[in-house]
N, C-alpha and C positions, 0 to 999 in steps of 0.2 A: 907260299905268301910272296905276292909280287910287292915291290917298295910302296905302290899304293896302299896296299892293304895294310901291311905293315906300319904305315902313319897313321892311319886310323884305327887300328886296334890298338897301337900303343897312348892315344889316346880316348879310349873309350867310347870311341864309334862304331857300331857296326856298320860293314861296308854291305849295298847290295849287290849280291852277285852277279843277279839277272840282269841288272841294267845299268847298274852304276848312279843310279839316279841320288841316290841319298848320302852317296860318297858326296857328287858334284856340288848336293844341295846342301851338305853343311860346308862344304869349301867355302861357298858365295857366300852363306850366310854369317860365316864366321868375318869374314871381311868387308861387309856390305856396312857396318857403323865406324869403319876407320880412313882416312884420308891416306894418299897416298905415302906421306911421310910417317904420319902415325904406323901404317900399315908396317912398315920398312923395320921402326924402331920397333916394335911388339914381339914382329916377327924376329926379331934377332937374340930376343928373350928365351924363346921359346927353348926347349929341352933337346929337342934333335939340332942336328948340327947341319943338318941342311935343309934347304926348305922345297916341299913338295911339287913336285913339276905338275902341269896342271892337265885337268884332266878332260878330256874330248867327250863329250856327252852327246846323242844326238840332238837333241832341243837346244845345245848351246854349244856348237863347234868350235866356236871362236872365244870362246867365254874368257880365255886369258888373254885376248888380244883387246877388251874390251878398255876402254877409257876410265880411269876412276870417276873422274867428273861427269860421266854420265850414269854414276850408281847413285841410289838414294843414301841420304846422308841420315842421319840420326835427328826427330824432332828438337829443337833448342829449346830452353828451360823458359818457361815463361817470364816475360818482361815483368820487370818492378815497375809497380804495384799490384800484379796481378794475383790473385791467390794462388798458393800450390794446387797440383792435381789432386783433385778428389774420387775415390771410387764409383762415381757416378760417370766418371770422364773413362772412353774406350781407348783402348787402341788405337793406332795410324789404319785407317782403312786404302788397302790398296787397290780394293776394286776400280779405283779412279783415277788409278796413274796412267800417264800415259803411256805411250805406244813404244816411246823411246827406251821407257825402263825395264830393266831386264824383266823378262817373264819369271825368272828362275825364284823371286822373292816370292809371287805368290805361290809356285812349287815347295818353298821354304815350310812355308805356312802350313799348308796341305801336310808335308811332311810330317811337320810338328806335331800335329794334332793327333796322329796316328803314332806319335811314340808311345813306347811306356814309362812310370815314372824314372826310373834308373837311367835311360835314353838322355829324359829331358834333363835332368838335374847335371849331367856330362855336358851336354851340349851346353848350356846355361853357363855352365863354371869356367868351358873354354872361352865362349864370347865375354865373359867379365875379365877375364883374364886379359885379354886383349884390349877391353877399355883403359882409356886415360882418366886421369881425376875429373874432370869437366863430365866426361860420358858416365863416370860410375855418379857422379853428383846429379847427373838427369836421372838416373833409374833410381837412386835412394827415393829422389822426392816422386817418381812416379809410382813406386812400391810401397813409399810407407804409409799412406792413406789407405791402399789396399788391405793393409795389415790390420788395418786399427776397427776393433769391434765396440759396440755397446755393450757393456755390462748387464744394463738392464735389460737388454733382447735377448741374452743370453740366457743368465742364472735364472733358477725360480723366484714367483715371483715373492714367497715368503723369507729368500734369504735377500733380494732387493730392499724390501721393509725392517729386514732387519740391520742390512748397511744405510739406508736411511736413520735409521734411531740412532745411529753413533754421529749423523753430524751434530752438533750443537749450538751452529751456529745460522741464526733464523734468515740472513738476507743469503747466506749459502744455497739454504731448502729454498729462498722465492726465487734466485736466477735458476735453481735447477729444475724447477715448476715451468721454462720458456724453453728448453732444449726440445722437447716431441712432444706428441701425445704420448707415448706410453711412458716417459719423464712425470710428466704431470699427474697421470693417472695414479702412479707411486707416489707422488708428493703430497696427494688429494688424499691422502689414507690417513687419517688421523691420529695413527701414532706417534710419530715422528713430533708432533706439535703436542699431543701430549707429555711428552716426556720434556717439552721445550717448558712448556706450562708450569710440570714439575719444578725444573733447573730453573727459572726465573720467580718460583714461587708464587705463582699466578692461580689462583683457587682453581681447583679443577672443575667441569662442569659433571653432574650429577647425569645420571640414564634419562629423568624426566625431563631435565634441562635441553638434552639433544634433542629429543621426541615430541615433548607436545607444545602444537605450535600454540596453543591457547595462554602457555606461560610466558612467551617470548618476549612481552610488552612489560612485563612485571620487571621492578625491579631488587637488586639484593638487599635485604636487613642491611641496616650501617652497624647496628648491635652485633650483627654475628663477628662482622670483620673485628669488631674489637676484641672477642674472645679468641680467635687464632691469630697465632703468628706464625709465618715464615713456615708454612706448611700449605696441602691443599687441605680445602673448608669445602664443605657445601651452602650453597644460597640458604638461608633460611628466608622465609615470610611470615608476617605477622599482620598485614594488611586483614581484614576478615569482609564479606561482602558488604556487613552495616558498614566499614569505612568508605568504602568504593561509591556506597550511596550518598553517602554526605559527602566526599568529594564532590559529586556531580551536582548537587546544590546549588541552591542558591548562596548568592556571595551578599553580605549587606554591607552596603557602603555608608552605616552608620559611625557618627564619632570623627569624621573627615573633613569637618565645615573648616576648622581653623588650621588644617596642616595642608602646605603647601610645598609638593614633590614634583621632580622633573615626571615623574607617572601618572600625573593626577589628570593628564588630559581625557577625559572621557569622552569627548567625539573622536580622537582617535584612535583607528584598528590597531589592540593591544597584540602584541606576540603572543602566540598563542604556546606554552609549556608543550612541547613534544615530546613522546616517550621512543627513544631508541628501539628497535627491534633486539631482544637479546641475540645473545650469540648461540648457535644452535649446534658451530663443533669446534674442536679444538683448536681449529686454525685460525677460525674466525674470531674466538677470543681470546687468542694470544695477539692475534693483530688488535683489537682493540685495547687491550691491555698493554699492551706495549707501545701504540701511539700515545696512550693517555699520560703514561710514564715518560716519554718524550716531552710531551708536553708540560710535564711536571717542572722538567728541566730548563728550557728553552722557549715555551710557548705558552699558549693559553690565552684568554681575550677577557679583559676586565672591562666592566658595564659601572662604574661611579655613578652612585645618585645621593642626592643629599634629602635627608628625610625629613627635617625640621629645621625652620627657620632660627630656631631659637637654639642655643648652646646647652646639649645635655650632657651629662655623663653616663655611658653606657652601661649599666652594671650589670646585663645579663643576655645572652647571646645562644641562640639555638639554632642548629640547620637540621629539618628533618625530611621526608620523601617529598610531601606537598609544602612546606613552609620556612619561610625564614623571619623568629621571632626575635623582637628586640624589645628588650626593657631599660627605661631608662629611670635617671635621679628625678625628671620632673611627672612621675604619676602616669605617663604613658606607657601603653604597650601596642608597638606597631607591628603588625603583620602582613609580609608581603610573600608573593607566591615564590619557588624554588627560581625563577630568571631576575627576582628583585624589583616584582611591579609590585604596587602595593595595592592592596585588598581592604584593612580596615585599620582602625585604630581602636583599643579597647580601653575604655576610660571608668572608673570607677573609684581605682586609689585615690585617697585626698594628699598620699604625701608618696616620697619616693617610691619606687618598687625596687627591692633587692634582692628578689630571689623567684625564680619561675623554672616549672619545667613541663615539658610535652609529651602529652602518652597519645598518639593518634590527634583525632580531632580534638580531644580534651586540654587544656593548659591548667595550673594552678600556678597561682602567684603569690607572692606576700611582701609587705613593708613597712615602712616606717609608719603606717595606719595602724600595725598590729592585728590588720585583719588577712587573712588566708581566701583566696577570691577563687570560685571552678568557672572556667569561661569555655562555651563551644566554639572554637575555631570557626567551623563550617560557618557559624551565623553569625558570631559574634557578641553574642549575649551572654553574660552572666549566668549561671545556673545556681551558684551556693556562694553565699558569704558566711566564710567560717570563725568566728570568733572564740576568744578564749584567754590568747597569749595578752600578756600584760607589756608590752613593748617588740623592739623592731622583732617580724621575722627577718631572719638574716640565713636561712637555708633550709632548701627544699627538696624533698627527692620522692618519688612514686617506686615502689615497689610490684604492682600491678593495676592494673585499670580503674580498680575498686578503693586502690590504697595510698593516702599518702603521708610522710612524716616530715614534719616540719622543726624547726631547730631555731629558738629564739633568743636575744638578750635579755629575756628575762630566767633562763639558766633552764628549761624545761623543754623537750619534747614532746609533740602531741602525735598521737597517730589517729588519721581520720577517714572516718568511713566517706568514700564519694559515691556512693548511690542516697544514703540516707542523708547526708550533710551532718553529721554528728560524730564527737570527739569520741575516740575509742578505747585510748589511753592516753594518761600525763606520765611521762617519764621523766621523776625527780630524781635528783643525784648530784647534778653539776652543780658548783658553787659558784660560777661566773658564765659570762655570754656561751652561748653551743654557735660556735662559729662554721662549722664544716660535718658534713654526715654523707656514708655511705652506704647503701645496701646491697645482701647479698642472700637470697632468699629468703628467709625468715630470720634474717641478723640484720640487725643494723649496729652501724658503728660512728660514734658521734667525737668531734675534738672540740676540746673548751678552752676560755682564758685561763681557766684555771689549771691550767698545764698537765689537765690528764683525757686520758681517751677510753671511753666505756661502750660497753658491748651487752645492746639489750636484743631481749625478743621480740621479735615484733608480734605475736601471737599469745604470745603470753603477757607482754606489757609490762616487762622486769626487767631490770639491769643483772646480766650472767656474771661479769667482771669489768673492774677497773683495770687499767694499763696506766702505771705512773714511772716516773722516768724522765720526761721531759723537766729543765728548770726555767722554760716561760711561757707562754701562751703558744697554742697549736692553732696555725691559721690554714692548714691544709689535710687532706686526709686520704688516703688509696687503701680498697679493699676490693681482692680478688675471690674471698672466700675460703684461699689456703693462708695469705697472707694480710697483715693490715701494715700501712707507711703511714710514718705520722710526720709532718713536715711543723717546725716551729722558728720563735723568734729565737732561741737560742742557737741557731746557724746549724743544730742537726736534724739527720732525718733517721727516724728510728723503724726497726722492721720488727713486728711482733707477731707470735701465734697465737691465732684465734680462739684456739681448743685448751688452752691455757693462761692465755696475758702472758707468756713469758718473753721478755725482750730476745729478740734472736740478732740483732747486730745495732750497733749506730755508725752510721756511715757521717762521717766528717767530710769538709773539702768547703761545704759555703761559706763565706767571711758575714750573710746576714741572714736576715728574715726568707724560710725558704715558704714559698707561698703556694708554689705549683709544682703538682704532684700527679701523675699519670703509671700504672701498673696494669705489666699484659705480660701473662705469662712471665716467665722468668729474668723480664727486664721492666726498670724504675727511670723513669726520667724525671729529673728535680729542675726545678727552677726557683730562681733568687732572686730577691731585690739588690745584692749585686751584680745584677746584670747574666752570671754564669746560667751554662745550662749542663747539667751532669746527667751520663747516664751509667747506668747501674747494672750490674749481675746480682740478681738477688740468688744463685745460687752458690757464689762465693763470697757474696757481698763488696765484691772489690769493683771500682770504680772502670769502665770502657773507653768512656769519651770523656773530658772535659771540653766544653765547647764556651769560648768567649762571646757570647750572643751579645750582648747589648751593652750601651752604654749607660745604663739606667735599670730600671728596675724589670725583670721581667711579668710583663700584664696576662701573656696568654701562653698557653702550651697545650701543644697535642702533639701525638703522633701515632703513626701505624706501623707496618711492616715494614715500610722501605725508608719513610722519612720524619723527619721532626720540622713541625711549624712553629715558632716561638713568633711572638711578640713584645716588643718593650715601651717604655714611657720615652723612648728615647727617638719614635715615631717612625720606628723599622717593624719591617716583617722578614723573619729569613726562612729559608727552607734548607734544611740539613739532610745529610745522607747519612741514616742509622748506624747503618752498617760499616760508613769508613769514619765518619764522624766531621765529615767536610761539608764545607758550606758551598750547598749547589747554587743558591741565587737569591738576591734579593727581591721579593715577590711583588712589591711594590713601590712606588717612589716613597721617601721620607715626610714625613706627617710632624704635625705638632706632638701627638701622643696617638700610641694606639692602645683602644680600650681593650678589645675582644677581637680573637681569631680564632674561626672554627671552620672545618673541613670535611670532605667526604673521598670518594674515592676520585670525583669526577670536579668536585666544584669547591672554592672556598670561599669563603664571607670574610671580610674585614671590615672592622667598624673603627675609625678613628676620628681624629682631632685636625681640620683643615684648614688652615684661614679661619677661626673662629666658629666654623661650623661643621656640626655632626655630619661623617662622610660613612655610606657605608659603598663599599666597592667587593659586586658579585665575580668574581674569578670562574670561567669554564674552561675545563681541561678535554672537554668532550670531542671528539673526532668528528668531521663533517658527518652528517647524517646519511650522505651518497659514499660514505667509504665502507658501510657495513650490509653490501650486497653479499649473501651469502656466498663463499667460496666454491660450492658443490653446485651453486645454481649458474655459473658462469660457462658457455657452451665452448667446448673445444675445437668445432668445426674450422676454427682459422690457424689451429697448432700444425705444427709441423710434421711430418710424416719419419719414420725413419729415416730414410736416403735423405730428406732436408736438415734432417738433424747432424748429418757431417758435413753440412755445406755450412751450417752455422758455425757452432764453436764446441767439439767436439774435445779439444784441450782443455778447455777453461769451465768449462761448465761444471763441474764438480772443487775444482780448487777452493782454498781458503778464499774467505772473501777480505777484499783489503779492511785493514784494521783500521780500528777507528777508537777514540778516546771514548771513558763510558760516558754518557749524558749526550754524546754528538750524534750517536747512533739512529737513523731513522728509519721505518719503514717504504723507506721510496722503492726500493726492489720489488719487497712483497705488493705496494700497490701496482708494477709496472709487469708484475707476474699477472696478478688479474685483469689487467687492462688488457695486456698482449693476449689473454689466453680466451678473452669473451669477444 
């Protein structure tokens, strides 16, 4: 072997004994990326003691004499701020090289393409050993994007979906859907969004809700939400065909002659209450709930209205699927639609109305005139006037569409048949005014100023047991079928077992009358005249949160699976985080006094006194109607394909989303994803 063959064999390069082309091509390709200076410096680092002598070939008889300035150099790095090279960029095309450029470059490319894998690696290793840091940096920038692969293009679909299930941040999923058509197709699957609904404790969609288009306009039953907490639940519907027909029936304007409100301009075109399309996928369902929760924390639209020119104390307030019903101590009952537009005034009571309860299009009311009246809310006309009590009717509940139970200051409870308009049973046993009552199934529990609570059977019309233990009047009661809670003027809350009447616990903490109670699963929330709101665990009967809510009495209290809304005599309405016990926001500007507050998932109604007038504020937390085009209906035509994906943001697509403080997060990324994809 001569000196040339010994050099190439020592460096792992096979010589071509026939023509010597490979040897000379290899030499020239090794030196074409170096300047004269760097060539000399790098050559001195080689393991050989002497530099190889020039090889004369038929195609390049004077190759060693060619000036380095005439040889092509490596392409420069892209200037800032140009992006780094991507896999879509090609290697330099030497087919357009000038005539003065060394033709050996073309031959080198051909020879390299004909080499086997081992030969290529040896040659590339030798070339890289000859490169300086700047050249190696260029190689790294050139090679790195070509080595990147989209995992969702390589992995099976089932595994990709499994990966997406591990993403627990909605903004990350939304951004991922913008990467490419393939990514969007995977993110479009409902599995990941279903798990997010579960993580955020958003009620799941039943199969019927996802498939039946005829049901998408129906709203979820408000009562079903109060029976489930922090778990997925199915929507229940209690509207029957007759209710729907009544809802579309005529609306009476009788009884409104003397009522001046902001919504009585009958010549003006009224805003129509529109029903939103129900979410038909877990993704659209999550988006809707997420935006509603965000609006509760930092948004919402308020529509204030003066409901009456004369000052009146609001004694009762109810928000149903179709109505907002307000009772006052001036004997009037005002009926509004869910957007706060006045529909009718029910007049018939001759004294203050102190209790009422709606059921569909039926309303039962009672007050100081001792009468129990049954109204048709669709027509505004009374159906029955039920007489029998000898003193003020103080509390009312309905066990079903045909049965109402009233409690009076005459110490009795009465069970009424609303179909026949007769009294079925008179429940006698209390020794003082019946202040509150609750119903669950066939059982009604009443609380009285005689310091006792009694458990009654509705069907039998008799007392089953008496709960004794309080030292003063009972003002509030809660009953979920498993436990009974009573709040008293003695500042304590007592928990009772309805099966045997045993007192399970005495909850101490309030320093004044406990007049507000709500029980849900194993959580009890209480409000007192001391202005505090307390959250209790009914598992171990220990306090969870102690909230210094108001400067005066808590006049209204309600909670669901995420929030507590309290109103007080200090004129403030506050929203609290149920899990953390922290103040989320003040919902309204301070008033003189807040009479009542009720809310559902996307709406809240506040009755307050402001500037000597009774004001109703209707808060809406519903996202805009155009936000709820189903995610699956958006066309993917404008989405980038896989090659465009690499050019967009392959490195950041699945990085964690920027951190947000809880309550400040929005679904802007989800919205952007939808807009980008459609």
